[in-house]
N, C-alpha and C positions, 0 to 999 in steps of 0.2 A: 525687467521690473514687472511684477504682476499688477493687474487692474486695481486690486484693492489698495495697494500701496500708492499707486499713482493718484487715485481718488483722494486718499487721505492727505497726500501732499498738496493737492489742489485745494482741498477744503481748508487746510492750514493757511495757505496763501490768502484765500478768501477772507478768513477771519482776521488776518493781519491787515488786509486792505480795509475791511470794514472798521476796524479799530482806528486806523489812520484817518479815515473819512470822518468818523465820530469826533475825533480830536480837532480836526480842522473846523468842523461845523460848530463845535462847542466854543471855539475861540473867536468865531466870526461875530460881528455885531449886527448882522442882518440889516444893514441900513439901505440896501437896494432891493426892495421887494417888488415883484412883478407877478402878474397873473399868468399862469401857464396851464396848459392842458397836459395831463400825464396819464399814461395807461396803467390801470389797476386791474389785474386779471384780464377779463375780456371786454372791459368798458373803459371809457375815458372820463376823468374827473378834472374839473377846473379848480385851481387852488392858488393861494398866495405862496410864492416860492422866493427864497433869497436868490438873487441873480448871481451873487458872488460864489456861494457854496452849494447851491441847489437844495438847501434845507427846506422842508415843507413847513410853512408858518401857520397855515390854517385855510379856511374856506371863505371865499368872498361872499358878500351879501348879494341879494337879488339886485339892489341898486348898483353895486359895483360891477356886477356882471353885465347889466344893461349898458352901463357907461363904457365898459371894456369892449363889448361887441359893437356898439355904435361907432366907437373910434376906429375899429378895424375895417368897417365897411366903407 
């Protein structure tokens, strides 16, 4: 099998997996939200994430960040 065909097959699998993840996340009620740090390109961002499905819910306020980091220390 040539490289182009293998890449196309992998991209198709990737699309199917992304669709399945989207379906799971859309059906989740996001009741367990936590603050997590995640890598975006070359830096890290702190954000609210659903603990059950890893859906990004938004960004914490400065107050929430201070509370989170104080609890970690």
